[in-house]
Each structure stands twice: as C-alpha cells, then as structure tokens.
C-alpha positions as CSV (number, residue, x, y, z in Angstrom):
1,X,126.2,121.8,92.3
2,X,129.3,123.9,93.1
3,X,127.8,124.9,96.5
4,X,127.3,121.3,97.6
5,X,130.9,120.7,98.6
6,X,132.6,117.3,98.1
7,X,129.8,114.7,97.9
8,X,129.9,111.0,97.3
9,X,126.6,109.6,95.9
10,X,125.9,105.9,96.4
11,X,124.2,104.3,93.4
12,X,122.9,100.7,93.4
13,X,121.7,98.8,90.3
14,X,121.4,95.2,89.0
15,X,122.5,94.3,85.6
16,X,125.3,92.7,83.6
17,X,128.8,93.6,82.3
18,X,127.4,95.8,79.5
19,X,125.2,97.8,81.9
20,X,127.9,98.1,84.5
21,X,130.4,99.5,82.1
22,X,127.9,101.9,80.5
23,X,126.6,103.2,83.8
24,X,130.2,103.7,85.0
25,X,131.0,105.8,81.9
26,X,127.8,107.9,82.4
27,X,128.7,108.6,86.0
28,X,132.3,109.4,85.2
29,X,131.0,112.0,82.7
30,X,129.0,113.6,85.5
31,X,132.0,113.7,87.7
32,X,134.0,115.2,84.8
33,X,131.6,118.1,84.7
34,X,131.1,118.3,88.5
35,X,134.4,117.2,90.1
36,X,133.0,117.6,93.6
37,X,130.6,114.7,93.0
38,X,131.9,111.2,93.0
39,X,130.1,107.8,93.1
40,X,130.1,104.7,95.2
41,X,128.9,102.2,92.5
42,X,127.0,99.1,93.9
43,X,126.4,96.8,90.9
44,X,125.0,93.3,91.4
45,X,123.3,90.7,89.4
46,X,119.5,90.4,89.8
47,X,119.6,87.4,92.2
48,X,122.0,89.2,94.6
49,X,120.7,92.8,94.2
50,X,117.4,92.6,96.2
51,X,118.8,90.7,99.1
52,X,121.7,93.2,99.4
53,X,119.4,96.2,99.1
54,X,117.1,94.7,101.8
55,X,120.1,94.3,104.1
56,X,121.0,98.0,103.5
57,X,117.3,99.0,104.1
58,X,117.2,97.1,107.4
59,X,120.3,99.0,108.5
60,X,119.1,102.4,107.2
61,X,122.1,102.5,104.8
62,X,120.5,102.3,101.4
63,X,122.5,104.1,98.6
64,X,121.3,107.6,97.7
65,X,120.1,106.3,94.3
66,X,118.8,102.8,93.6
67,X,117.4,101.1,90.6
68,X,113.9,99.9,91.1
69,X,111.5,97.4,89.4
70,X,107.9,98.3,88.5
71,X,106.5,95.2,90.2
72,X,108.2,96.0,93.5
73,X,107.8,99.8,93.9
74,X,104.7,99.7,96.0
75,X,106.4,97.4,98.6
76,X,109.4,99.7,99.0
77,X,107.1,102.7,99.3
78,X,105.1,101.0,102.0
79,X,108.3,100.2,103.9
80,X,109.2,103.9,103.8
81,X,112.4,103.5,101.8
82,X,111.7,105.7,98.8
83,X,111.6,109.5,98.7
84,X,108.6,111.3,97.2
85,X,110.0,113.2,94.3
86,X,106.9,115.4,93.7
87,X,108.4,118.5,95.4
88,X,111.5,118.3,93.1
89,X,109.2,118.0,90.0
90,X,107.2,121.0,91.2
91,X,110.3,123.1,91.8
92,X,111.8,122.2,88.4
93,X,114.8,120.4,89.9
94,X,113.6,117.2,88.3
95,X,112.3,117.8,84.8
96,X,109.8,115.2,83.6
97,X,108.3,117.3,80.8
98,X,109.7,115.0,78.1
99,X,108.1,111.9,79.5
100,X,104.5,111.0,78.7
101,X,102.1,111.1,81.7
102,X,101.2,107.4,81.3
103,X,104.9,106.5,81.9
104,X,105.2,109.0,84.8
105,X,102.2,107.4,86.4
106,X,103.9,104.0,86.4
107,X,106.3,105.5,89.0
108,X,103.5,106.8,91.2
109,X,102.1,105.3,94.4
110,X,99.1,107.2,95.6
111,X,99.7,110.8,94.9
112,X,103.5,110.6,95.2
113,X,106.1,110.1,92.5
114,X,108.6,107.6,94.0
115,X,110.4,106.4,90.8
116,X,111.3,107.7,87.4
117,X,111.4,105.4,84.4
118,X,114.9,104.7,83.2
119,X,113.8,103.2,79.9
120,X,110.8,101.6,78.2
121,X,110.9,98.0,77.1
122,X,108.6,95.0,76.6
123,X,108.7,91.2,77.1
124,X,110.8,89.8,74.2
125,X,111.6,86.3,73.1
126,X,115.2,86.6,71.8
127,X,116.1,83.8,69.4
128,X,118.9,82.3,67.4
129,X,117.9,83.7,64.0
130,X,121.0,82.2,62.4
131,X,119.7,78.8,63.4
132,X,116.1,79.4,62.4
133,X,117.2,80.8,59.0
134,X,119.4,77.8,58.4
135,X,116.3,75.6,59.0
136,X,114.0,77.8,56.9
137,X,111.8,78.6,59.9
138,X,110.1,82.0,60.1
139,X,109.3,83.3,63.6
140,X,106.3,85.7,63.6
141,X,106.2,89.0,65.5
142,X,103.2,87.9,67.6
143,X,104.1,84.4,68.5
144,X,101.2,82.1,69.6
145,X,101.9,79.3,72.0
146,X,100.9,76.7,69.4
147,X,103.4,78.2,66.9
148,X,106.1,78.2,69.6
149,X,105.5,74.6,70.3
150,X,105.6,73.7,66.6
151,X,108.9,75.6,66.1
152,X,110.4,74.2,69.3
153,X,109.6,70.6,68.3
154,X,111.0,71.1,64.8
155,X,114.3,72.5,66.1
156,X,114.5,69.8,68.8
157,X,113.9,67.0,66.2
158,X,116.4,68.4,63.7
159,X,119.1,69.8,66.0
160,X,118.5,68.4,69.5
161,X,118.3,72.0,70.8
162,X,115.6,72.7,73.4
163,X,113.8,75.5,75.3
164,X,114.0,76.7,78.9
165,X,110.6,77.9,80.1
166,X,108.8,78.4,83.4
167,X,111.6,77.8,85.8
168,X,112.4,79.6,89.1
169,X,110.4,81.9,91.3
170,X,109.3,84.5,88.7
171,X,105.7,85.6,88.4
172,X,106.5,86.7,84.8
173,X,105.5,83.5,83.1
174,X,102.2,82.9,84.9
175,X,101.3,86.6,84.6
176,X,101.8,86.5,80.8
177,X,99.6,83.4,80.7
178,X,96.9,84.9,83.0
179,X,96.7,88.0,80.7
180,X,96.2,85.8,77.7
181,X,92.9,84.6,79.4
182,X,91.7,88.1,79.8
183,X,93.0,88.8,83.4
184,X,94.6,92.2,83.8
185,X,96.9,90.8,86.4
186,X,98.1,87.7,88.1
187,X,98.2,88.8,91.7
188,X,95.2,90.5,93.4
189,X,95.0,91.8,97.0
190,X,93.4,88.6,98.3
191,X,95.0,86.0,96.1
192,X,95.4,85.1,92.4
193,X,93.1,86.2,89.6
194,X,93.3,82.7,88.1
195,X,91.0,79.8,89.0
196,X,92.5,76.4,89.8
197,X,91.3,75.1,86.5
198,X,93.0,78.0,84.6
199,X,96.2,77.6,86.6
200,X,96.2,73.9,85.7
201,X,96.3,74.9,82.0
202,X,99.6,76.8,82.7
203,X,101.2,73.8,84.3
204,X,99.9,71.4,81.6
205,X,101.9,73.4,79.0
206,X,105.1,72.8,81.0
207,X,104.4,69.2,81.7
208,X,103.7,68.5,78.1
209,X,106.8,70.3,76.9
210,X,109.0,68.3,79.3
211,X,107.3,65.0,78.4
212,X,107.9,65.6,74.7
213,X,111.5,66.4,75.3
214,X,111.9,69.8,73.7
215,X,111.6,71.7,77.0
216,X,114.5,71.5,79.5
217,X,113.8,69.5,82.6
218,X,115.3,70.2,86.0
219,X,118.4,68.1,85.4
220,X,119.2,70.0,82.2
221,X,118.6,73.4,83.8
222,X,121.1,72.4,86.6
223,X,123.8,72.0,83.9
224,X,123.5,75.5,82.4
225,X,124.0,79.0,83.7
226,X,120.6,80.8,83.4
227,X,121.7,83.9,85.3
228,X,124.7,85.0,83.3
229,X,123.9,86.3,79.8
230,X,127.5,85.6,78.6
231,X,126.9,82.0,79.4
232,X,123.3,81.8,78.4
233,X,122.5,78.4,76.7
234,X,121.3,80.3,73.7
235,X,124.8,81.6,73.0
236,X,127.1,79.3,74.9
237,X,127.5,75.5,75.2
238,X,129.5,72.7,73.6
239,X,126.7,70.3,72.9
240,X,123.1,70.6,71.7
241,X,121.7,69.1,75.0
242,X,122.8,72.3,76.9
243,X,121.8,74.8,74.2
244,X,118.5,76.6,73.6
245,X,117.1,78.2,70.5
246,X,115.6,81.2,72.4
247,X,115.6,83.0,75.6
248,X,112.6,84.5,77.5
249,X,113.9,88.0,78.1
250,X,113.0,91.7,77.8
251,X,113.7,94.0,74.8
252,X,116.3,96.1,76.7
253,X,118.4,92.9,77.1
254,X,119.0,92.4,73.4
255,X,122.3,94.4,73.4
256,X,123.9,92.2,76.1
257,X,122.6,89.0,74.5
258,X,123.7,90.0,71.0
259,X,127.1,91.0,72.4
260,X,127.5,87.5,73.8
261,X,126.0,85.8,70.7
262,X,128.4,87.6,68.3
263,X,131.3,85.6,69.6
264,X,129.5,82.4,68.5
265,X,128.6,83.8,65.1
266,X,124.9,84.1,66.0
267,X,122.5,86.8,64.8
268,X,119.5,87.3,67.1
269,X,115.9,87.8,66.2
270,X,113.2,89.3,68.5
271,X,109.4,88.7,68.9
272,X,106.8,88.5,71.6
273,X,106.7,85.8,74.3
274,X,104.5,82.8,73.3
275,X,100.9,83.1,74.3
276,X,97.5,81.9,73.3
277,X,96.7,85.6,72.7
278,X,99.9,87.7,72.3
279,X,98.0,91.0,72.1
280,X,96.3,90.4,75.4
281,X,99.5,89.1,77.0
282,X,102.1,91.6,75.8
283,X,102.6,95.0,77.3
284,X,104.9,98.1,77.3
285,X,106.9,98.1,80.6
286,X,109.1,100.6,82.3
287,X,112.5,98.8,81.9
288,X,113.7,99.9,85.3
289,X,113.3,102.9,87.4
290,X,115.6,105.2,89.3
291,X,114.6,106.2,92.8
292,X,116.1,108.4,95.5
293,X,116.0,106.6,98.9
294,X,114.9,108.0,102.2
295,X,118.4,107.1,103.5
296,X,120.0,109.5,101.1
297,X,122.5,111.8,102.8
298,X,122.4,114.2,99.9
299,X,118.9,114.0,98.4
300,X,119.3,117.3,96.4
301,X,122.5,116.1,94.7
302,X,120.9,112.7,94.1
303,X,118.0,114.3,92.4
304,X,120.4,116.3,90.2
305,X,122.1,113.1,89.2
306,X,118.7,111.5,88.5
307,X,117.7,114.5,86.3
308,X,121.0,114.1,84.4
309,X,120.4,110.4,83.8
310,X,116.9,111.0,82.5
311,X,117.4,114.2,80.4
312,X,121.0,114.6,79.3
313,X,121.5,113.3,75.7
314,X,125.3,112.6,76.3
315,X,124.4,110.6,79.5
316,X,122.0,108.5,77.5
317,X,124.5,108.0,74.6
318,X,126.9,106.6,77.2
319,X,124.2,104.5,78.8
320,X,123.6,103.0,75.3
321,X,119.8,102.7,76.0
322,X,120.7,99.4,77.6
323,X,118.0,99.8,80.2
324,X,115.5,100.3,77.4
325,X,114.6,103.1,75.0
326,X,114.8,106.4,77.0
327,X,111.5,107.5,78.5
328,X,112.2,111.0,77.5
329,X,111.0,110.9,73.8
330,X,113.2,113.9,72.8
331,X,116.3,112.2,74.2
332,X,115.4,108.9,72.6
333,X,115.3,110.6,69.2
334,X,118.4,112.7,69.8
335,X,120.6,109.7,70.7
336,X,119.4,107.3,67.9
337,X,122.2,108.0,65.4
338,X,125.0,107.9,67.9
339,X,123.7,104.8,69.8
340,X,123.2,102.9,66.6
341,X,126.9,103.4,65.8
342,X,127.9,101.6,68.9
343,X,124.8,99.3,69.3
344,X,122.9,98.3,66.2
345,X,120.4,96.5,68.4
346,X,119.0,99.9,69.5
347,X,117.2,100.3,66.2
348,X,116.0,96.7,66.5
349,X,114.6,97.3,70.0
350,X,112.9,100.6,68.8
351,X,111.3,98.8,65.9
352,X,110.1,96.0,68.1
353,X,108.6,98.4,70.6
354,X,106.7,100.0,67.8
355,X,105.1,96.6,67.0
356,X,104.3,96.0,70.7
357,X,102.7,99.4,71.1
358,X,100.1,98.4,68.5
359,X,99.8,94.8,69.6
360,X,99.6,94.9,73.4
361,X,97.4,95.7,76.4
362,X,97.8,98.0,79.4
363,X,100.4,96.8,82.0
364,X,99.3,95.1,85.2
365,X,99.4,97.0,88.5
366,X,102.4,96.7,90.9
367,X,102.6,93.5,92.9
368,X,101.1,93.3,96.4
369,X,103.6,92.8,99.2
370,X,102.7,89.2,99.8
371,X,103.7,88.2,96.2
372,X,107.4,87.7,97.1
373,X,106.4,85.0,99.5
374,X,104.3,83.3,96.9
375,X,107.1,83.6,94.4
376,X,109.7,82.0,96.7
377,X,107.6,79.5,98.6
378,X,105.0,78.4,96.0
379,X,105.9,79.3,92.4
380,X,109.5,78.0,92.8
381,X,108.3,74.8,94.4
382,X,105.7,74.1,91.7
383,X,108.0,75.0,88.8
384,X,110.5,72.5,90.2
385,X,107.7,69.9,90.4
386,X,106.4,70.6,86.9
387,X,109.9,70.4,85.3
388,X,110.7,67.0,86.8
389,X,111.4,64.2,84.2
390,X,108.9,62.1,86.1
391,X,106.4,64.4,87.8
392,X,104.6,63.2,90.8
393,X,101.5,65.3,90.5
394,X,99.0,66.3,87.8
395,X,98.5,69.7,86.3
396,X,95.2,69.9,88.1
397,X,96.8,69.2,91.5
398,X,99.5,71.8,90.8
399,X,96.9,74.4,89.8
400,X,94.8,73.9,92.9
401,X,98.0,74.0,95.1
402,X,99.0,77.3,93.5
403,X,95.6,79.0,93.9
404,X,95.0,77.7,97.5
405,X,98.5,78.4,98.7
406,X,98.5,82.0,97.3
407,X,95.1,82.7,98.9
408,X,96.3,81.4,102.3
409,X,99.5,83.5,102.2
410,X,97.5,86.6,101.1
411,X,95.0,86.2,104.0
412,X,97.7,85.7,106.6
413,X,100.4,88.1,105.4
C-alpha cells in the first residue's frame, strides 16, 4: 500500500445513520493504518442511492467501491459497470477462503466474481415485543399468514395499532408469496412465475386487510415516514392510527430499529415474514455486497480495501455487523464478544439466522433486467390500487393485470 502514493477511494453505499457512522469509523481505521489512502464517502438512503449511482454510471464516474444488492448484480454486470474480481482471488490479493462457496457463488455472474458478500441476513419481521408481551400475545418463529392476521386483528381491536404491508414498488412481498406456493422465484426471463389466479390471491390478502381495518390504507401510509427507521411507525408516532406493531424488514436492520425503539421504551422481537408456508418462503440472503467498479481509478487499492472490510476482525467490530453477520465465518465468531458489548442485537440476529438456516429454502436467482420497469410501472401502481380505502378493481382483475403487464414488458424490453 505504501507504494501506491496518495490515493482517494470513492465508496458508495445506502443505509441509515447507524450504518453511516459505523462505516465511517471502519474507513477511518484503514486510513489510520495507511495514511496515504483517504475516502470520499457517498452515503445515501435506499430510495436515492440507485438513481445517484445510475447517474454516475452514465457519466463513467462511479466510485471505486460500491455497495450492491443481490437482486440487481446481474443488471450491473450486463451494463459493464462491475469489475471481475476473479484475478484478485487467484492472486491472493482478495482472500475469500473464510467464506463458504455457496455464499461466494451468490456474487458470481457466469464464471466471474463481481461482488463479495458484506454480511448474511434473512427476511425478518421485527415487532414491538413490549406491546405483544403486554397483551399476552406470543409471536412464533415461523409466522404463518393466518397467525399474522389473527395477531394483527387482536392488536388493532385492543390498541388501534395497525400494519403496513405490500406498499411501494418492491418485489420482496410478492416474491415471498410466490415462494410459499412452491415457485423458486417471482421473475422469470419471459414474465412472472405466478399465474393470474395465484397473483389474485396475493392481492386478496391486501384487499381483505385494508377492508378489515388492521392494514394501513394509502391515506394512512401518506401520514407516516416509511423510509426513515428513526421515524418508523413501529417506534415513532403520537397516536395509535399512525403506529404499527411490526415492520417488514431484514435481520441486519434490527440494530438500527432497536436503536430507534429504545428511546420509546420498546424491546423488539424477531420472526419470519408471514407466509402460508414460511419454510418455503424464507431464505438466507447476502445482506449486501461490496463491488469494485470498472470506473475505479485505483482498482488494486480498492480491492485491498475490500479485502480489509471482509477479513479484518477490527474492521468488522467497527462495522458492528450492521450489514448482517459477516460472511467470513471465522470473523463472525471472532467479533461476537466485542460486538455484543456495543450491540446486543448481534446475538439476536445470529440466533434468528440459525433458525432460518434450518427453516428455509434456497434463495431465488438475481432479477432479470426488465424487473425494475415492472416494479416501478406495475407493482407500484397495483399496490396503490390495492391499498385504497375503496378499491375500484377486484383481486382477480389486479392479478391478471400484473401477469399480463409483466409479460408484455419482458417481451418488449
């Protein structure tokens, strides 16, 4: 590193205040050890991150390192934006020996390694355990949809506190639903795996929840901040009509949620997302990835930083396992005692992942490139329709619209 001269490495990630502070500390520690390497930190929230990175990509000015998401890697590789790390692995500059082959493979496209797992996590319903304990409600590890409805109704009837589910342009909700029916994915190359009738079942769940009152409608969602964990309606809000008893999240987010919940005197619990078949639906997921971009001005130094983030125990103590349990199993074990001192939720997340590992199915393949258009133009529109107080269409009409529109987009993309 000494021979590299003075180098500034651009590093982009999405996250929250907890992640931003932890990442800054880890990068500062690297600079402390290698004073010639400094960082241009480009932190954004999820909704802004991808649009900003796409702008950089169009201008060939992506940061040297960028955080990546499993579902989107293939699209970025197809666009030629990510560097194949295989030569660095073969030379030993990037050491992946502590990571299982199955996790390494999640960062591969074809024969190339384009991303390295930053942490392992899983879909997780985080819930207000203080509230459920007060009401004498036990939330099971593998939560069925019927039990979720039963609990949600009871909490709504007794406290007026509801649920936010199915909103926005995310494929996460329908993918989880599709997996419960035995589909290994939601998106296929030529359209959706679901039939129109199956898709109608997904929308009927939402229509029923809104009609019964325990699921937030569009007007209620407009009055809460669903993108800022510190102001999540599970942990923030003056009246019951803007509060929720749970949040559909991922296990690596428990630290940030608990950090926000503590101010309100709330202890969080964790279980699977609700599903007709939680074992079919749930999966172990690379929490995020780190990739080196093809715009990197100093790829060798960027790889050295990546190697540090993956394999250095002190780096991972500073990162607080906030992106998920470290993919390097030796590092995950080495940091447990120290991370638990500053973040008791680390042990909670590790215990939850042990349950998921035994009660889950293989993860779905990366999303095809047309999926973003379906997410923005179809899923968002239909979720807005389904969450209306007075919906104008039936679940059957919504299901047919989803399947037909996705097929048309896939064929013409």
